[in-house]
TIVEX-319559 format. One line per field, with one value per residue (C-alpha): residue number from 0; residue in three letters; z, y, x. Coordinates in nm, 4 decimals. Example, Ala and Ser with C-alpha at 12.3 -4.5 7.8 and 13.67 -1.06 7.14 Angstrom:
% residues 2
resi = c(0 1)
resn = c(ALA SER)
Z = c(0.7800 0.7140)
Y = c(-0.4500 -0.1060)
X = c(1.2300 1.3670)
END
This chain:
% residues 312
resi = c(0 1 2 3 4 5 6 7 8 9 10 11 12 13 14 15 16 17 18 19 20 21 22 23 24 25 26 27 28 29 30 31 32 33 34 35 36 37 38 39 40 41 42 43 44 45 46 47 48 49 50 51 52 53 54 55 56 57 58 59 60 61 62 63 64 65 66 67 68 69 70 71 72 73 74 75 76 77 78 79 80 81 82 83 84 85 86 87 88 89 90 91 92 93 94 95 96 97 98 99 100 101 102 103 104 105 106 107 108 109 110 111 112 113 114 115 116 117 118 119 120 121 122 123 124 125 126 127 128 129 130 131 132 133 134 135 136 137 138 139 140 141 142 143 144 145 146 147 148 149 150 151 152 153 154 155 156 157 158 159 160 161 162 163 164 165 166 167 168 169 170 171 172 173 174 175 176 177 178 179 180 181 182 183 184 185 186 187 188 189 190 191 192 193 194 195 196 197 198 199 200 201 202 203 204 205 206 207 208 209 210 211 212 213 214 215 216 217 218 219 220 221 222 223 224 225 226 227 228 229 230 231 232 233 234 235 236 237 238 239 240 241 242 243 244 245 246 247 248 249 250 251 252 253 254 255 256 257 258 259 260 261 262 263 264 265 266 267 268 269 270 271 272 273 274 275 276 277 278 279 280 281 282 283 284 285 286 287 288 289 290 291 292 293 294 295 296 297 298 299 300 301 302 303 304 305 306 307 308 309 310 311)
resn = c(UNK UNK UNK UNK UNK UNK UNK UNK UNK UNK UNK UNK UNK UNK UNK UNK UNK UNK UNK UNK UNK UNK UNK UNK UNK UNK UNK UNK UNK UNK UNK UNK UNK UNK UNK UNK UNK UNK UNK UNK UNK UNK UNK UNK UNK UNK UNK UNK UNK UNK UNK UNK UNK UNK UNK UNK UNK UNK UNK UNK UNK UNK UNK UNK UNK UNK UNK UNK UNK UNK UNK UNK UNK UNK UNK UNK UNK UNK UNK UNK UNK UNK UNK UNK UNK UNK UNK UNK UNK UNK UNK UNK UNK UNK UNK UNK UNK UNK UNK UNK UNK UNK UNK UNK UNK UNK UNK UNK UNK UNK UNK UNK UNK UNK UNK UNK UNK UNK UNK UNK UNK UNK UNK UNK UNK UNK UNK UNK UNK UNK UNK UNK UNK UNK UNK UNK UNK UNK UNK UNK UNK UNK UNK UNK UNK UNK UNK UNK UNK UNK UNK UNK UNK UNK UNK UNK UNK UNK UNK UNK UNK UNK UNK UNK UNK UNK UNK UNK UNK UNK UNK UNK UNK UNK UNK UNK UNK UNK UNK UNK UNK UNK UNK UNK UNK UNK UNK UNK UNK UNK UNK UNK UNK UNK UNK UNK UNK UNK UNK UNK UNK UNK UNK UNK UNK UNK UNK UNK UNK UNK UNK UNK UNK UNK UNK UNK UNK UNK UNK UNK UNK UNK UNK UNK UNK UNK UNK UNK UNK UNK UNK UNK UNK UNK UNK UNK UNK UNK UNK UNK UNK UNK UNK UNK UNK UNK UNK UNK UNK UNK UNK UNK UNK UNK UNK UNK UNK UNK UNK UNK UNK UNK UNK UNK UNK UNK UNK UNK UNK UNK UNK UNK UNK UNK UNK UNK UNK UNK UNK UNK UNK UNK UNK UNK UNK UNK UNK UNK UNK UNK UNK UNK UNK UNK UNK UNK UNK UNK UNK UNK UNK UNK UNK UNK UNK UNK UNK UNK UNK UNK UNK UNK)
Z = c(10.8730 11.0522 10.8382 10.9439 10.9649 10.6402 10.4762 10.5861 10.4508 10.1108 10.0802 10.1867 9.9475 9.6440 9.3806 9.2276 8.8883 8.6877 8.3940 8.0426 7.7792 7.4520 7.1437 6.9794 6.6560 6.8331 6.9999 6.6819 6.6470 6.9856 6.9928 7.0069 7.1794 7.4673 7.4517 7.3336 7.4830 7.2812 7.4867 7.4054 7.6295 7.7051 8.0080 8.0392 8.2239 8.1241 8.3022 8.3903 8.5851 8.7539 8.8831 8.9887 9.2203 9.4068 9.4261 9.7794 9.9119 9.7666 9.9440 10.2802 10.3018 10.2885 10.6202 10.7395 11.0480 11.2793 11.5774 11.8543 12.1009 12.3823 12.1734 12.0910 11.7318 11.5525 11.1940 11.0473 10.7428 10.4634 10.1833 9.8384 9.6211 9.2697 9.3139 8.9633 8.6398 8.2957 8.0189 7.7052 7.4129 7.0606 6.9074 6.8707 7.0625 7.0628 6.8583 7.0805 7.3922 7.2515 7.1897 7.5437 7.6928 7.4680 7.5375 7.9110 7.9050 7.9517 8.2307 8.3039 8.4434 8.8217 9.0359 9.3104 9.2325 9.4000 9.7182 10.0572 10.3401 10.6352 10.5174 10.7624 10.6934 10.5915 10.3465 10.1934 10.1590 9.9985 9.7198 9.6797 9.5185 9.2236 8.9774 8.7864 8.7987 8.4308 8.2834 8.3176 8.5719 8.6354 8.3028 8.0952 7.7950 7.5470 7.6064 7.5200 7.1581 7.1257 7.2579 7.0754 6.9841 7.3101 7.5288 7.3060 7.2900 7.5928 7.5978 7.9433 8.2516 8.5828 8.8947 9.2075 9.4016 9.6365 10.0083 10.1296 10.2679 9.9311 9.7217 9.5326 9.5920 9.3419 9.1674 9.1311 8.9933 8.7286 8.6260 8.5834 8.3628 8.1596 8.0215 7.8078 7.7969 7.7442 7.7069 8.0863 8.0937 7.7640 7.7241 7.8034 7.9782 7.6514 7.4785 7.7206 7.6980 7.9834 8.0726 8.1858 8.5618 8.8434 9.2056 9.4795 9.8048 10.1085 10.4055 10.7409 10.8296 11.1396 11.3198 11.4924 11.7871 11.8270 12.1317 12.1167 11.9631 11.8195 11.6436 11.4140 11.2724 11.1321 10.8666 10.5059 10.2087 9.8412 9.6271 9.2659 9.0074 8.6490 8.4226 8.1227 8.0652 7.9864 8.3584 8.4471 8.4352 8.6080 8.9821 9.0441 9.4196 9.5462 9.8817 9.7092 9.5582 9.8273 9.7405 9.3722 9.4303 9.6209 9.3249 9.1980 8.8403 8.7552 9.0641 8.8686 8.8164 9.1275 9.0982 9.3868 9.4092 9.2642 9.4664 9.7945 9.9886 10.3396 10.5416 10.9195 10.9898 11.3616 11.5954 11.4881 11.4225 11.0427 11.0249 11.3010 11.1197 10.9439 11.1738 11.0461 10.6776 10.6463 10.7028 10.4076 10.2065 10.2608 10.1631 9.8474 9.7454 9.7958 9.5851 9.3009 9.2997 9.2877 9.0003 8.8053 8.8300 8.7304 8.4262 8.3047 8.4064 8.6111 8.9026 9.1202 9.3723 9.6372 9.6202 9.6675 9.9601 10.1307 10.1009 10.1479 10.4787 10.6135 10.5145 10.6419)
Y = c(7.4858 7.8202 8.1220 8.3424 8.7198 8.7555 8.5022 8.7098 9.0317 8.8808 8.7125 9.0210 9.2510 9.0208 9.1478 8.9030 9.0408 8.9659 8.7490 8.6811 8.4212 8.5184 8.4240 8.1196 8.3156 8.5527 8.2898 8.2203 8.5884 8.6101 8.7017 8.3620 8.5076 8.6077 8.3179 8.0148 7.7536 7.6046 7.6463 7.5691 7.8500 8.1771 8.3707 8.7419 9.0566 9.4208 9.6872 9.8583 9.5502 9.5362 9.8921 9.8183 9.5484 9.8234 10.0583 9.9764 9.9393 10.2766 10.4406 10.2604 10.0508 9.6736 9.5034 9.2465 9.0362 9.0081 8.7726 8.9109 8.7049 8.7544 8.5836 8.9229 8.9846 9.3156 9.4311 9.6576 9.8638 9.9454 10.1936 10.1236 10.3823 10.3363 10.3338 10.2446 10.0992 10.0137 9.8878 9.7351 9.6433 9.5024 9.8365 10.1081 10.4252 10.5347 10.8510 10.9657 10.8899 11.0680 11.3804 11.3719 11.3400 11.6003 11.8549 11.7912 11.7885 11.4202 11.2524 11.0524 11.3686 11.3881 11.6861 11.5993 11.9050 12.1247 12.2821 12.1578 12.4087 12.1761 11.8847 11.6457 11.4938 11.1660 11.3495 11.5211 11.1852 11.0465 11.2994 11.2917 10.9576 11.1249 11.0848 11.3875 11.4652 11.5593 11.2204 11.0505 10.8027 10.5886 10.4069 10.4666 10.6513 10.5054 10.1711 10.3088 10.3550 10.0223 9.7741 9.4441 9.2212 9.0314 9.3391 9.5162 9.8905 10.1123 10.2533 10.4120 10.4422 10.6241 10.6333 10.8012 11.0285 11.2207 11.1452 10.9239 11.2154 11.3918 11.0983 11.0721 10.7613 10.4837 10.5048 10.8828 10.8501 10.5974 10.7894 11.1020 10.9246 10.7531 11.0871 11.0971 10.7251 10.5454 10.2163 10.2177 10.1148 9.9321 9.7204 9.3493 9.1304 8.9348 9.2592 9.3183 9.1917 8.9887 9.2995 9.4845 9.5309 9.7539 9.8158 9.9156 10.0838 9.9898 10.2260 10.1507 10.3956 10.2602 9.9428 9.8199 9.8125 10.1313 10.2608 10.0588 10.1555 9.8530 9.9186 9.6187 9.7665 10.0682 9.8458 9.9597 9.7226 9.7481 9.4717 9.3900 9.2372 9.1188 9.2372 9.0066 8.6882 8.5226 8.4572 8.3446 7.9725 7.9971 7.9569 8.2919 8.2401 7.8834 7.9876 8.1245 7.7863 7.7047 8.0267 7.9373 7.5905 7.7372 7.9482 7.8540 7.8679 8.2158 8.3692 8.5734 8.5817 8.6077 8.8245 8.7382 8.9546 8.8194 9.0625 9.2504 9.5133 9.6430 9.9567 10.0101 9.6386 9.6199 9.3252 8.9691 8.9720 8.9533 8.7065 8.4576 8.2679 7.9312 7.8179 8.0818 8.0266 8.3715 8.5319 8.3390 8.4157 8.7919 8.7707 8.5766 8.8176 9.1142 8.9481 8.8762 9.2369 9.3609 9.1253 9.2343 9.6026 9.5330 9.3288 9.6185 9.8697 10.0614 10.2937 10.2554 10.5376 10.3663 10.0488 10.2484 10.4328 10.1241 9.9215 10.2124 10.3141 9.9600 9.8771 10.2094)
X = c(8.3257 8.2993 8.3773 8.6652 8.6225 8.8184 8.5859 8.2863 8.4323 8.5147 8.1761 7.9785 8.1650 8.1741 7.9309 7.6843 7.5909 7.2795 7.3823 7.2639 7.3489 7.5093 7.3058 7.4626 7.4994 7.7407 7.9584 8.1568 8.2446 8.4152 8.7838 8.9590 9.2623 9.0366 8.7914 8.9910 8.7589 8.4782 8.1632 7.8036 7.6782 7.8562 7.7371 7.8088 7.7061 7.6794 7.8802 7.5511 7.4446 7.7846 7.7445 7.3882 7.5217 7.7096 7.4093 7.2920 7.6460 7.7370 7.4431 7.4388 7.7534 7.8033 7.7326 7.9881 7.8986 8.1972 8.2297 8.4490 8.6527 8.3968 8.1250 7.9780 7.8704 7.8412 7.7923 8.0598 7.9622 8.2066 8.1432 8.2954 8.4710 8.6057 8.9817 9.1005 8.9699 9.1056 8.8775 9.0278 8.8012 8.8253 8.7283 8.9881 8.9090 9.2723 9.2262 8.9437 9.1484 9.4529 9.2448 9.1086 9.4561 9.6175 9.3450 9.3520 8.9715 8.9019 8.7086 9.0219 9.1723 9.1571 9.0624 9.3083 9.5193 9.2577 9.3884 9.2759 9.2823 9.3398 9.5550 9.7125 10.0539 9.8938 9.6661 9.9694 10.1422 9.8262 9.8649 10.2429 10.3256 10.4958 10.2068 10.0880 9.7174 9.7375 9.8226 9.4872 9.6219 9.9246 9.9375 10.2491 10.1099 10.3612 10.1944 9.8502 9.9453 10.1312 9.8778 9.8660 9.5752 9.6008 9.5550 9.3043 9.2473 9.2190 8.8662 8.8700 9.0870 9.0696 9.2886 9.1570 9.3931 9.1681 9.1808 8.8935 8.6907 8.6956 8.5790 8.2522 8.0337 8.1016 7.7647 7.7863 8.1388 8.0377 7.7259 7.9378 8.1904 7.9167 7.7995 8.1140 8.1859 7.8505 8.0354 8.0751 7.7100 7.6581 7.9736 7.9477 8.2017 8.2451 8.3490 8.6366 8.9917 9.1454 9.3481 9.0335 9.0155 8.9024 8.9915 8.7478 8.8525 8.6423 8.6397 8.4674 8.1924 8.0127 7.9176 7.6017 7.5688 7.7690 7.9520 8.2737 8.6054 8.7846 9.1153 9.0798 8.7606 8.9453 9.1068 9.0566 9.0588 9.1475 8.9967 9.0864 8.8514 8.8809 8.5997 8.6341 8.4341 8.7680 8.8160 8.4654 8.5380 8.8742 8.9372 9.1040 9.1023 9.0907 8.9468 8.6375 8.5522 8.2988 8.1169 8.1228 7.9762 7.6818 7.5791 7.2349 7.1168 6.9915 7.1499 7.4024 7.7781 7.9933 8.3057 8.5403 8.8538 9.1771 9.3891 9.3713 9.5652 9.4951 9.5646 9.5541 9.5403 9.6166 9.5975 9.5238 9.1508 9.1802 9.4688 9.3894 9.1138 9.1347 9.4165 9.6553 9.5802 9.4226 9.7620 9.9059 9.5966 9.6341 9.9998 9.9117 9.6322 9.8644 10.1340 9.8889 9.7675 10.1259 10.2106 9.9025 9.9934 10.3529 10.2447 10.0301 10.3006 10.0476 10.1162 9.8073 9.7998 9.5867 9.7953 10.1153 9.9602 9.8220 10.1413 10.3840 10.2362 10.2261 10.5792 10.7111)
END
């Protein structure tokens, strides 16, 4: 079966993370609320290895082969930026987080309040979704202190608000945060609650061969991923099953997105594949992302911007 253009994008931007197996002596100590299934082997990855899977993409972009209607093929490159992340663990870091927020000196604080001399109207709208740059993101702070055993404790969160041209590459962003939050490198997927997630914004940078302007290739994407091992054995997205079955032993853990939002999607290139099923698939992925954010009571700036602009 021929892959659609949407299939190609999702496959080419899905990280495959180096995996390890948990020692059998540690399996019994796993949080049973998060890992209720009895398993002989538990596979996991470290957050360091997750970020490493984005290293080349962050530097050069992820290449996505695209077949045009005139039988011409080109490769469009997309660069990933960290859009949002929340990490919940079994260990309480609440007091530390509270101090960071109260002092206004935490890495969760955003620099988007810095002035920009030549802002367009769209850039102003990007900033003005009603979220303060002082609150460490869009998470309702009352909930931080009242998390239950199922959610875990909030170790770290970040919500990007800068316009695309002002953003720091994903790897640089993570390495900067890790100086204060070393768990961003050392934590394992088995240490994270099912509420842990991240979103990555993908912006087109160039295509090869160059020289043509194609409106459909200006589309931007926002992909959502769960970070906990709790979801590893679940089919988050049925359409990614074929990718999962092709995984070979030792190849690593594939993390297909459970949610997706788009911006500047013009024409029919992205929705015409799979006999129209891609349109329904995009709608479903958008709905799941929206439901996830509502369940966590999160205001995700990029999601609001992407969907607000499209829906007018």
